[in-house]
FIDRENBA-210408 format. One record per residue (C-alpha): residue in three letters; x, y, z. Coordinates in nm, 4 decimals, padded with zeros to 6 digits, always signed. Example, Ala and Ser with C-alpha at 12.3 -4.5 7.8 and 13.67 -1.06 7.14 Angstrom:
2
code->Ala | u->+01.2300 | v->-00.4500 | w->+00.7800
code->Ser | u->+01.3670 | v->-00.1060 | w->+00.7140
This chain:
382
code->Met | u->+03.1807 | v->-02.6041 | w->+00.9588
code->Ser | u->+02.8359 | v->-02.6393 | w->+00.8626
code->Arg | u->+02.5585 | v->-02.3613 | w->+01.0001
code->Ser | u->+02.4082 | v->-02.5673 | w->+01.2384
code->Ser | u->+02.7455 | v->-02.6733 | w->+01.4210
code->Glu | u->+02.8818 | v->-02.3583 | w->+01.4450
code->Ala | u->+02.5320 | v->-02.2695 | w->+01.5775
code->Ala | u->+02.5977 | v->-02.5264 | w->+01.8075
code->Ala | u->+02.9642 | v->-02.5160 | w->+01.8694
code->Arg | u->+02.8886 | v->-02.0533 | w->+01.9683
code->Thr | u->+02.8488 | v->-01.9920 | w->+02.2776
code->Phe | u->+02.7313 | v->-01.6520 | w->+02.3601
code->His | u->+02.7535 | v->-01.3933 | w->+02.6549
code->Arg | u->+02.6160 | v->-01.0805 | w->+02.8128
code->Thr | u->+02.7274 | v->-00.8505 | w->+03.0205
code->Ala | u->+02.7799 | v->-01.0970 | w->+03.3419
code->Thr | u->+02.6174 | v->-00.9327 | w->+03.6415
code->His | u->+02.9305 | v->-00.9206 | w->+03.8451
code->Tyr | u->+03.2224 | v->-00.7703 | w->+03.7386
code->Arg | u->+03.5814 | v->-00.8138 | w->+03.8827
code->His | u->+03.6480 | v->-00.4623 | w->+03.7887
code->Thr | u->+04.0035 | v->-00.4258 | w->+03.5649
code->Lys | u->+04.2014 | v->-00.0989 | w->+03.5704
code->Thr | u->+04.3075 | v->+00.0996 | w->+03.1822
code->Leu | u->+04.6748 | v->+00.0537 | w->+03.1262
code->Ala | u->+04.9359 | v->+00.3372 | w->+03.1777
code->Arg | u->+05.0179 | v->+00.6299 | w->+03.0950
code->Glu | u->+05.2919 | v->+00.4748 | w->+02.9561
code->Tyr | u->+05.1862 | v->+00.3270 | w->+02.7206
code->Tyr | u->+05.0505 | v->+00.5579 | w->+02.5082
code->Thr | u->+05.3139 | v->+00.7533 | w->+02.4555
code->Ser | u->+05.6304 | v->+00.6508 | w->+02.4443
code->Pro | u->+05.8605 | v->+00.5193 | w->+02.2084
code->Gly | u->+06.0477 | v->+00.2673 | w->+02.3966
code->Ile | u->+05.6314 | v->+00.1430 | w->+02.4739
code->Leu | u->+05.6026 | v->+00.1305 | w->+02.0768
code->Ala | u->+05.9395 | v->+00.0085 | w->+01.9618
code->Glu | u->+05.8670 | v->-00.3373 | w->+02.1979
code->Glu | u->+05.5411 | v->-00.3391 | w->+02.0466
code->Gln | u->+05.6511 | v->-00.3820 | w->+01.6754
code->Glu | u->+05.9309 | v->-00.5894 | w->+01.7717
code->Arg | u->+05.6633 | v->-00.8435 | w->+02.0124
code->Leu | u->+05.3658 | v->-00.7637 | w->+01.8520
code->Phe | u->+05.3545 | v->-00.6898 | w->+01.4772
code->Ala | u->+05.6843 | v->-00.8322 | w->+01.4082
code->Thr | u->+05.5878 | v->-01.2054 | w->+01.5358
code->Gln | u->+05.1751 | v->-01.2282 | w->+01.4637
code->Trp | u->+05.0071 | v->-01.2602 | w->+01.1691
code->Asn | u->+04.9490 | v->-00.9655 | w->+00.9980
code->Cys | u->+04.6024 | v->-00.8373 | w->+00.7444
code->Val | u->+04.8014 | v->-00.6702 | w->+00.4821
code->Gly | u->+04.4263 | v->-00.6389 | w->+00.2116
code->Arg | u->+04.2596 | v->-00.8154 | w->-00.0790
code->Val | u->+04.3984 | v->-01.1259 | w->-00.2402
code->Ser | u->+04.1641 | v->-00.9099 | w->-00.5596
code->Arg | u->+04.4486 | v->-00.6841 | w->-00.5224
code->Leu | u->+04.6243 | v->-00.9792 | w->-00.7356
code->Ala | u->+04.3870 | v->-01.0789 | w->-00.9463
code->Glu | u->+04.6757 | v->-01.0617 | w->-01.2954
code->Pro | u->+05.0797 | v->-01.2721 | w->-01.2344
code->Gly | u->+05.3157 | v->-00.9795 | w->-01.2207
code->Ala | u->+05.0597 | v->-00.7387 | w->-01.0178
code->Tyr | u->+05.2083 | v->-00.6219 | w->-00.6829
code->Phe | u->+05.1089 | v->-00.3860 | w->-00.3736
code->Leu | u->+05.3484 | v->-00.2250 | w->-00.0721
code->Cys | u->+05.2654 | v->-00.2216 | w->+00.2588
code->Ser | u->+05.4800 | v->-00.1611 | w->+00.6424
code->Val | u->+05.4811 | v->-00.4188 | w->+00.8709
code->Ala | u->+05.6627 | v->-00.3867 | w->+01.1994
code->Gly | u->+05.8733 | v->-00.0949 | w->+00.9822
code->Glu | u->+05.9465 | v->-00.3362 | w->+00.6604
code->Ser | u->+05.8537 | v->-00.2966 | w->+00.3750
code->Leu | u->+05.6645 | v->-00.6005 | w->+00.1929
code->Ile | u->+05.6496 | v->-00.6594 | w->-00.2131
code->Val | u->+05.2838 | v->-00.8654 | w->-00.1957
code->Leu | u->+05.2559 | v->-01.0073 | w->-00.5235
code->Arg | u->+05.1541 | v->-01.2637 | w->-00.7387
code->Asp | u->+05.4451 | v->-01.4320 | w->-00.9102
code->Arg | u->+05.3968 | v->-01.5177 | w->-01.2295
code->Gln | u->+05.3277 | v->-01.8873 | w->-01.2168
code->Gly | u->+05.0350 | v->-01.7454 | w->-00.9680
code->Glu | u->+05.1443 | v->-01.8307 | w->-00.6002
code->Leu | u->+05.1190 | v->-01.5035 | w->-00.3442
code->Arg | u->+05.4306 | v->-01.3906 | w->-00.1920
code->Ala | u->+05.5469 | v->-01.1265 | w->+00.0189
code->Leu | u->+05.9096 | v->-01.0380 | w->-00.0297
code->Phe | u->+06.1307 | v->-00.8335 | w->+00.1695
code->Asn | u->+06.1847 | v->-00.4787 | w->-00.0349
code->Val | u->+06.5364 | v->-00.5055 | w->+00.0173
code->Cys | u->+06.8101 | v->-00.6221 | w->-00.2248
code->Arg | u->+07.0148 | v->-00.8455 | w->-00.1134
code->His | u->+07.3442 | v->-00.6493 | w->-00.3292
code->Arg | u->+07.3826 | v->-00.3271 | w->-00.1055
code->Gly | u->+07.0524 | v->-00.3119 | w->+00.0246
code->Thr | u->+06.8612 | v->-00.1056 | w->-00.1430
code->Arg | u->+06.5057 | v->-00.0754 | w->-00.1684
code->Leu | u->+06.3787 | v->-00.2065 | w->-00.4878
code->Cys | u->+06.0134 | v->-00.0506 | w->-00.5370
code->Thr | u->+05.8760 | v->+00.2500 | w->-00.4293
code->Glu | u->+05.5617 | v->+00.2916 | w->-00.6279
code->Ala | u->+05.2291 | v->+00.1909 | w->-00.3377
code->Glu | u->+05.1389 | v->-00.0602 | w->-00.6157
code->Gly | u->+05.1911 | v->-00.2075 | w->-01.0054
code->His | u->+05.3039 | v->-00.4863 | w->-01.2566
code->Phe | u->+05.6103 | v->-00.6809 | w->-01.2924
code->Ser | u->+05.6752 | v->-00.7759 | w->-01.6572
code->Gly | u->+05.8128 | v->-01.0359 | w->-01.5838
code->Thr | u->+06.1061 | v->-00.9792 | w->-01.3049
code->Ile | u->+06.2384 | v->-00.6850 | w->-01.0570
code->Gln | u->+06.5056 | v->-00.5172 | w->-01.0653
code->Cys | u->+06.7246 | v->-00.2924 | w->-00.8464
code->Pro | u->+06.7510 | v->+00.0373 | w->-01.0206
code->Tyr | u->+07.1469 | v->+00.0723 | w->-00.8604
code->His | u->+07.3328 | v->-00.1851 | w->-00.9771
code->Ala | u->+07.1037 | v->-00.3731 | w->-01.1341
code->Trp | u->+07.0244 | v->-00.6787 | w->-00.9134
code->Thr | u->+06.7680 | v->-00.8691 | w->-01.1426
code->Tyr | u->+06.5431 | v->-01.0935 | w->-00.9048
code->Gly | u->+06.2378 | v->-01.3222 | w->-01.0619
code->Thr | u->+05.8570 | v->-01.2959 | w->-00.9117
code->Asp | u->+05.9550 | v->-01.6021 | w->-00.6801
code->Gly | u->+06.2441 | v->-01.3788 | w->-00.5669
code->Arg | u->+06.5299 | v->-01.5698 | w->-00.7726
code->Leu | u->+06.8485 | v->-01.4048 | w->-00.8048
code->Ile | u->+06.8850 | v->-01.4132 | w->-01.2119
code->Gly | u->+07.1058 | v->-01.1782 | w->-01.2773
code->Ala | u->+07.3759 | v->-00.9800 | w->-01.0795
code->Pro | u->+07.6255 | v->-00.7662 | w->-01.3791
code->His | u->+08.0180 | v->-00.8975 | w->-01.3033
code->Met | u->+07.9169 | v->-01.0675 | w->-00.9731
code->Gln | u->+08.0453 | v->-01.4066 | w->-01.2325
code->Asp | u->+08.4568 | v->-01.2724 | w->-01.1162
code->Val | u->+08.3488 | v->-01.3471 | w->-00.7023
code->Glu | u->+08.4900 | v->-01.6756 | w->-00.6400
code->Gly | u->+08.2642 | v->-01.8865 | w->-00.5003
code->Phe | u->+07.9364 | v->-01.6526 | w->-00.5767
code->Ala | u->+07.6207 | v->-01.8404 | w->-00.6580
code->Lys | u->+07.3059 | v->-01.6879 | w->-00.7478
code->Glu | u->+07.0821 | v->-01.9566 | w->-00.5355
code->Asp | u->+07.2784 | v->-01.8544 | w->-00.2309
code->Phe | u->+07.1475 | v->-01.4737 | w->-00.2428
code->Pro | u->+06.7637 | v->-01.5417 | w->-00.2757
code->Leu | u->+06.5218 | v->-01.1852 | w->-00.2006
code->His | u->+06.4104 | v->-01.3183 | w->+00.1646
code->Ala | u->+06.0522 | v->-01.4037 | w->+00.1908
code->Ala | u->+05.8027 | v->-01.3089 | w->+00.4971
code->Ala | u->+05.5273 | v->-01.6292 | w->+00.5748
code->Leu | u->+05.1687 | v->-01.5764 | w->+00.3914
code->Ala | u->+04.7995 | v->-01.7349 | w->+00.3957
code->Glu | u->+04.5073 | v->-01.5994 | w->+00.3148
code->Trp | u->+04.2108 | v->-01.6589 | w->+00.5030
code->Glu | u->+03.8350 | v->-01.5274 | w->+00.4055
code->Gly | u->+03.9660 | v->-01.3351 | w->+00.0568
code->Phe | u->+04.2439 | v->-01.1694 | w->+00.3468
code->Ile | u->+04.6072 | v->-01.1777 | w->+00.2714
code->Phe | u->+04.7452 | v->-01.1909 | w->+00.6237
code->Val | u->+05.1354 | v->-01.1722 | w->+00.6798
code->Asn | u->+05.4147 | v->-01.2964 | w->+00.9246
code->Leu | u->+05.8260 | v->-01.1786 | w->+00.9291
code->Ala | u->+05.9220 | v->-01.4129 | w->+01.2340
code->Ala | u->+06.1902 | v->-01.6930 | w->+01.1078
code->Asp | u->+05.9437 | v->-01.9631 | w->+01.2386
code->Pro | u->+05.6021 | v->-01.8269 | w->+01.2932
code->Val | u->+05.3178 | v->-02.0323 | w->+01.4575
code->Pro | u->+05.1243 | v->-02.2257 | w->+01.1827
code->Phe | u->+04.8435 | v->-01.9710 | w->+01.0304
code->Ala | u->+04.5662 | v->-02.2525 | w->+01.1089
code->Gln | u->+04.6895 | v->-02.2590 | w->+01.4260
code->Ala | u->+04.7156 | v->-01.8526 | w->+01.5303
code->Trp | u->+04.3900 | v->-01.8210 | w->+01.3760
code->Ala | u->+04.1966 | v->-02.1545 | w->+01.4308
code->Pro | u->+03.9055 | v->-01.9750 | w->+01.6174
code->Met | u->+03.8474 | v->-01.8303 | w->+01.3202
code->Leu | u->+03.8490 | v->-02.0505 | w->+01.0866
code->Gly | u->+03.5186 | v->-02.1482 | w->+00.9348
code->Arg | u->+03.3282 | v->-01.9264 | w->+01.1619
code->Leu | u->+03.2527 | v->-01.6593 | w->+00.9140
code->Ala | u->+03.2375 | v->-01.8705 | w->+00.6126
code->Arg | u->+02.8267 | v->-01.8445 | w->+00.6048
code->Tyr | u->+02.9338 | v->-01.4108 | w->+00.4422
code->Ala | u->+03.0765 | v->-01.5657 | w->+00.1659
code->Met | u->+03.3328 | v->-01.2732 | w->+00.1959
code->Ala | u->+03.5882 | v->-01.4650 | w->-00.0485
code->Gly | u->+03.3699 | v->-01.3828 | w->-00.3285
code->Leu | u->+03.3281 | v->-01.0305 | w->-00.1987
code->Trp | u->+03.3925 | v->-00.6967 | w->-00.4134
code->Val | u->+03.5922 | v->-00.4153 | w->-00.2943
code->Gly | u->+03.3784 | v->-00.0823 | w->-00.3602
code->His | u->+03.5570 | v->+00.1764 | w->-00.1893
code->Arg | u->+03.9106 | v->+00.2447 | w->-00.0273
code->Val | u->+04.0067 | v->+00.5067 | w->+00.2705
code->Ser | u->+04.2735 | v->+00.6074 | w->+00.4639
code->Tyr | u->+04.2330 | v->+00.7802 | w->+00.7885
code->Asp | u->+04.5281 | v->+00.9562 | w->+01.0195
code->Val | u->+04.4261 | v->+00.9579 | w->+01.3620
code->Ala | u->+04.5927 | v->+01.1325 | w->+01.6306
code->Ala | u->+04.5761 | v->+00.8793 | w->+01.8592
code->Asn | u->+04.7985 | v->+00.6165 | w->+01.9965
code->Trp | u->+04.7398 | v->+00.2673 | w->+01.8081
code->Lys | u->+04.5853 | v->+00.0751 | w->+02.0844
code->Leu | u->+04.2993 | v->+00.3654 | w->+02.1417
code->Val | u->+04.1519 | v->+00.2656 | w->+01.8203
code->Phe | u->+04.0938 | v->-00.1046 | w->+01.9075
code->Glu | u->+03.9616 | v->-00.0393 | w->+02.2393
code->Asn | u->+03.7118 | v->+00.1687 | w->+02.1088
code->Tyr | u->+03.6383 | v->-00.0148 | w->+01.8515
code->Ser | u->+03.5628 | v->-00.2827 | w->+02.0994
code->Glu | u->+03.2774 | v->-00.1016 | w->+02.3513
code->Cys | u->+03.0050 | v->+00.0358 | w->+02.2367
code->Leu | u->+02.9408 | v->+00.2567 | w->+02.6148
code->His | u->+03.0293 | v->+00.5361 | w->+02.4652
code->Cys | u->+02.7603 | v->+00.5602 | w->+02.1313
code->Pro | u->+02.4126 | v->+00.6936 | w->+02.2669
code->Met | u->+02.7262 | v->+00.9602 | w->+02.3949
code->Ile | u->+02.9293 | v->+00.9971 | w->+02.1068
code->His | u->+02.7423 | v->+00.8069 | w->+01.7748
code->Pro | u->+02.3315 | v->+00.9069 | w->+01.7789
code->Glu | u->+02.3052 | v->+00.8070 | w->+01.4240
code->Leu | u->+02.5020 | v->+00.3978 | w->+01.5168
code->Ser | u->+02.2508 | v->+00.4155 | w->+01.8344
code->Val | u->+01.9354 | v->+00.4196 | w->+01.6268
code->Val | u->+02.0134 | v->+00.1438 | w->+01.3935
code->Leu | u->+02.2496 | v->-00.0743 | w->+01.6479
code->Pro | u->+02.1458 | v->-00.0048 | w->+02.1163
code->Tyr | u->+02.4299 | v->-00.0692 | w->+02.2926
code->Gln | u->+02.2817 | v->-00.2968 | w->+02.4681
code->Ser | u->+02.1625 | v->-00.5350 | w->+02.2495
code->Gly | u->+02.3376 | v->-00.8632 | w->+02.1090
code->Ala | u->+02.6237 | v->-01.0583 | w->+02.2740
code->Asn | u->+02.9760 | v->-01.1296 | w->+02.2352
code->Asp | u->+03.0965 | v->-01.4567 | w->+02.1247
code->Leu | u->+03.4463 | v->-01.4046 | w->+02.1451
code->Ile | u->+03.5617 | v->-01.2641 | w->+02.5464
code->Glu | u->+03.8698 | v->-01.4217 | w->+02.5930
code->Gly | u->+04.2434 | v->-01.3599 | w->+02.3465
code->Pro | u->+04.3800 | v->-01.2224 | w->+02.0754
code->Phe | u->+03.9889 | v->-01.2580 | w->+01.8651
code->Leu | u->+03.7153 | v->-01.0662 | w->+02.0622
code->Gly | u->+03.3531 | v->-00.9571 | w->+01.9380
code->Gly | u->+03.0091 | v->-01.0845 | w->+01.9261
code->Tyr | u->+02.6865 | v->-00.9300 | w->+01.7312
code->Met | u->+02.4911 | v->-00.6467 | w->+01.8118
code->Glu | u->+02.0752 | v->-00.6482 | w->+01.6938
code->Ile | u->+02.0121 | v->-00.3440 | w->+01.3944
code->Thr | u->+01.6183 | v->-00.2497 | w->+01.5582
code->Glu | u->+01.3972 | v->-00.2950 | w->+01.2984
code->Pro | u->+01.2335 | v->-00.1528 | w->+01.0517
code->Asn | u->+01.5810 | v->-00.0748 | w->+00.9474
code->Glu | u->+01.7212 | v->-00.3008 | w->+00.7282
code->Ser | u->+02.1367 | v->-00.2065 | w->+00.7884
code->Ala | u->+02.3438 | v->-00.0195 | w->+00.9163
code->Thr | u->+02.3484 | v->+00.2338 | w->+00.6596
code->Leu | u->+02.2144 | v->+00.6493 | w->+00.6720
code->Ser | u->+01.8152 | v->+00.5272 | w->+00.5052
code->Gly | u->+01.8180 | v->+00.2379 | w->+00.7472
code->Arg | u->+01.7996 | v->+00.0429 | w->+00.4231
code->Ala | u->+02.0167 | v->-00.2968 | w->+00.3061
code->Cys | u->+02.2047 | v->-00.0619 | w->-00.0101
code->Gly | u->+02.2015 | v->-00.3133 | w->-00.2381
code->Arg | u->+02.2490 | v->-00.7848 | w->-00.2255
code->Leu | u->+02.3001 | v->-00.9750 | w->+00.0292
code->Val | u->+02.6499 | v->-01.0176 | w->+00.0951
code->Asn | u->+02.5391 | v->-01.4377 | w->+00.0477
code->Pro | u->+02.1663 | v->-01.5187 | w->-00.0635
code->Glu | u->+02.1823 | v->-01.7740 | w->+00.1303
code->Leu | u->+02.2566 | v->-01.6225 | w->+00.4633
code->Pro | u->+02.0795 | v->-01.7565 | w->+00.7487
code->Ala | u->+01.7656 | v->-01.5730 | w->+00.8274
code->Glu | u->+01.8995 | v->-01.4470 | w->+01.1959
code->Asp | u->+02.2448 | v->-01.3503 | w->+01.1392
code->Arg | u->+01.9737 | v->-01.1133 | w->+00.8349
code->His | u->+01.9036 | v->-00.9187 | w->+01.1885
code->Arg | u->+02.2712 | v->-00.8003 | w->+01.2924
code->Ala | u->+02.5984 | v->-00.6999 | w->+01.2989
code->Phe | u->+02.8732 | v->-00.8861 | w->+01.3897
code->Tyr | u->+03.2412 | v->-00.6509 | w->+01.4736
code->Tyr | u->+03.5522 | v->-00.8392 | w->+01.6015
code->Ser | u->+03.8846 | v->-00.7026 | w->+01.6830
code->Leu | u->+04.1993 | v->-00.9601 | w->+01.5213
code->Lys | u->+04.5148 | v->-00.8554 | w->+01.6706
code->Pro | u->+04.7417 | v->-00.7562 | w->+01.6167
code->Asn | u->+04.5841 | v->-00.5100 | w->+01.3320
code->Met | u->+04.2685 | v->-00.5602 | w->+01.2101
code->Leu | u->+03.8935 | v->-00.4899 | w->+01.3094
code->Leu | u->+03.6521 | v->-00.6642 | w->+01.1045
code->Ser | u->+03.2363 | v->-00.5415 | w->+01.0822
code->Ile | u->+02.9985 | v->-00.7565 | w->+00.9410
code->His | u->+02.6508 | v->-00.6962 | w->+00.8167
code->Pro | u->+02.3805 | v->-00.8951 | w->+00.6337
code->Asp | u->+02.4680 | v->-00.6511 | w->+00.2711
code->Tyr | u->+02.8431 | v->-00.5539 | w->+00.2636
code->Val | u->+03.1438 | v->-00.6038 | w->+00.5127
code->Asn | u->+03.4083 | v->-00.3139 | w->+00.6173
code->Tyr | u->+03.7287 | v->-00.3654 | w->+00.7837
code->Tyr | u->+04.0608 | v->-00.1737 | w->+00.9305
code->Leu | u->+04.4101 | v->-00.2225 | w->+00.8931
code->Val | u->+04.5775 | v->-00.0114 | w->+01.1952
code->Thr | u->+04.8869 | v->+00.0917 | w->+01.1805
code->Pro | u->+05.1054 | v->+00.3193 | w->+01.4720
code->Val | u->+05.2811 | v->+00.5759 | w->+01.3089
code->Thr | u->+05.3913 | v->+00.7141 | w->+01.6338
code->Pro | u->+05.2864 | v->+00.7102 | w->+01.9685
code->Asp | u->+05.0640 | v->+00.9846 | w->+01.8886
code->Arg | u->+04.9286 | v->+00.9137 | w->+01.5226
code->Thr | u->+04.8300 | v->+00.6076 | w->+01.3324
code->Thr | u->+04.6728 | v->+00.5470 | w->+01.0456
code->Val | u->+04.3718 | v->+00.3648 | w->+01.0042
code->Glu | u->+04.2544 | v->+00.2059 | w->+00.6107
code->Ser | u->+03.9280 | v->+00.0841 | w->+00.5042
code->Glu | u->+03.7538 | v->-00.0829 | w->+00.2999
code->Trp | u->+03.3519 | v->-00.2064 | w->+00.2157
code->Leu | u->+03.2931 | v->-00.4979 | w->+00.0178
code->Phe | u->+03.0125 | v->-00.6019 | w->-00.0839
code->His | u->+02.8429 | v->-00.9156 | w->-00.3423
code->Pro | u->+02.9778 | v->-00.8591 | w->-00.6674
code->Gly | u->+02.6046 | v->-00.8563 | w->-00.8126
code->Asn | u->+02.5771 | v->-00.5261 | w->-00.7353
code->Gln | u->+02.8141 | v->-00.3566 | w->-00.9604
code->Asp | u->+02.5861 | v->-00.3361 | w->-01.2541
code->Asp | u->+02.2241 | v->-00.2987 | w->-01.0489
code->Pro | u->+02.0839 | v->+00.0418 | w->-01.0475
code->Ala | u->+01.9388 | v->-00.0450 | w->-00.7046
code->Phe | u->+02.3195 | v->-00.1414 | w->-00.5076
code->His | u->+02.3443 | v->+00.2523 | w->-00.3503
code->Pro | u->+02.6832 | v->+00.1845 | w->-00.1511
code->Glu | u->+02.7563 | v->+00.5290 | w->-00.0794
code->Asp | u->+02.4735 | v->+00.4534 | w->+00.2197
code->Ala | u->+02.6799 | v->+00.2651 | w->+00.3809
code->Ile | u->+02.9918 | v->+00.4351 | w->+00.3075
code->Gly | u->+02.8702 | v->+00.7118 | w->+00.4201
code->Phe | u->+02.7180 | v->+00.5832 | w->+00.8016
code->Trp | u->+03.0737 | v->+00.4499 | w->+00.8801
code->Asp | u->+03.2841 | v->+00.7459 | w->+00.7864
code->Val | u->+03.0152 | v->+00.9595 | w->+00.9937
code->Thr | u->+03.1007 | v->+00.7069 | w->+01.2855
code->Asn | u->+03.4850 | v->+00.7012 | w->+01.1828
code->Arg | u->+03.5021 | v->+01.0194 | w->+01.2378
code->Gln | u->+03.3573 | v->+01.0602 | w->+01.5177
code->Asp | u->+03.5545 | v->+00.7859 | w->+01.6759
code->Trp | u->+03.8754 | v->+00.9880 | w->+01.5367
code->Ala | u->+03.7958 | v->+01.2931 | w->+01.7055
code->Ile | u->+03.6684 | v->+01.1093 | w->+02.0829
code->Val | u->+04.0674 | v->+00.9390 | w->+02.0455
code->Ala | u->+04.2096 | v->+01.2101 | w->+01.9417
code->Arg | u->+04.0816 | v->+01.3783 | w->+02.2664
code->Ser | u->+04.1145 | v->+01.0743 | w->+02.4562
code->Gln | u->+04.4925 | v->+01.0963 | w->+02.4028
code->Leu | u->+04.5363 | v->+01.4018 | w->+02.4620
code->Gly | u->+04.4006 | v->+01.3383 | w->+02.8184
code->Ile | u->+04.6012 | v->+01.0196 | w->+02.8930
code->Gly | u->+04.9433 | v->+01.2234 | w->+02.7831
code->Ser | u->+04.8764 | v->+01.4468 | w->+03.0986
code->Arg | u->+05.0032 | v->+01.3731 | w->+03.4097
code->Lys | u->+04.7602 | v->+01.4095 | w->+03.6138
code->Tyr | u->+04.5795 | v->+01.0886 | w->+03.4461
code->Gln | u->+04.6159 | v->+00.7255 | w->+03.5903
code->Pro | u->+04.4732 | v->+00.4674 | w->+03.5196
code->Gly | u->+04.0387 | v->+00.3863 | w->+03.5410
code->Val | u->+03.8553 | v->+00.1495 | w->+03.5931
code->Tyr | u->+03.6014 | v->-00.0389 | w->+03.3204
code->Ser | u->+03.2762 | v->-00.0450 | w->+03.3712
code->Ala | u->+03.1267 | v->-00.4241 | w->+03.3094
code->Arg | u->+03.0128 | v->-00.3089 | w->+02.9642
code->Glu | u->+03.3364 | v->-00.2509 | w->+02.8812
code->Ser | u->+03.4132 | v->-00.5864 | w->+02.9596
code->Ile | u->+03.5859 | v->-00.6893 | w->+02.6380
code->Pro | u->+03.8093 | v->-00.3715 | w->+02.6053
code->Ala | u->+03.9659 | v->-00.5114 | w->+02.8980
code->Ala | u->+04.0151 | v->-00.8566 | w->+02.7688
code->Trp | u->+04.1473 | v->-00.6233 | w->+02.4942
code->Asp | u->+04.4584 | v->-00.5007 | w->+02.7687
code->Arg | u->+04.4864 | v->-00.8760 | w->+02.8943
code->Ala | u->+04.5740 | v->-01.0479 | w->+02.5709
code->Tyr | u->+04.8036 | v->-00.6936 | w->+02.5083
code->Leu | u->+04.9840 | v->-00.6576 | w->+02.7571
code->Lys | u->+05.0614 | v->-01.1474 | w->+02.7866
code->Leu | u->+05.1224 | v->-01.0592 | w->+02.4213
code->Met | u->+05.3718 | v->-00.7778 | w->+02.5452
code->Gly | u->+05.5442 | v->-01.0525 | w->+02.7877
code->Arg | u->+05.3681 | v->-00.8418 | w->+03.1630
code->Glu | u->+05.1061 | v->-01.0227 | w->+03.3631
code->Ala | u->+04.7399 | v->-00.8402 | w->+03.3358
């Protein structure tokens, strides 16, 4: 989609004057192990989960492990250069094939238990002593594979046996952010956070800035919570932009841009905006004129969540002495830790016997919409 056609197609929505109230979710959605188990099956095991950047798999044989809905996957580039997601389960007796978080296969994948050996495309190519088993055929025992797709330099996997095609499921996002040229960005920093709260609180908190004056004094100076508008207001993908107030150039500690624009041809109006999207089931995406950072949200227990984040920059910054990535990294590290602290306090309060669902304000229309989409995916009425 061209920039002009995208601008014509996009409709931004500010907070409505009249807002029919919606209540927050019930206590058990944040505290119940049974609900979490159901979420793993209904949401994470059937939707397209982001697992990281294509750049992690630059060479044939490179791999990294990821966990989706409790399943360990080997995400790799095979010897022919194709990206694949293989279940980390030997077809012989179920042994986990890999334990190192990332690495490189020299040519094959071998089970450490009984030496069943697979090509990087998942084909079984060696099975000791199975030649004596009547009717055994190696072609009947490839590694199980998950569906895989790419978007803007990100890798997505889907565990479902017959998933909705990525192009159909992610249609609202295809082409929407092409002007940011994210596929070519360079990963400049990676961090993992352990958050003492339910994963949904992380999403709901990200989806509104009504809390920003109270929780984020640094952020509020650069991005006033009443600025901007939302362009995706219903469904699994939600969000919009906030205005970067002058004289600030970006969301950084100094207010200055930390380096080159992510795309030198970025339209003028987008050089003063930051976009924030929640993308079900596990991705939060923050886009700024000079960098992008994103978050992958993984539930661990009902009251514990792992959040992995990376900061992406224009590759031309790598050798530029004027590049100051810590200006952007530090800004969001401070902001993130403020968020993790407040959602942990929310988790403690929601765990009380006295907690009852509260009422969202008009300024919280996006988390309310997030809840509606969540309930729909869970097979419940909003």
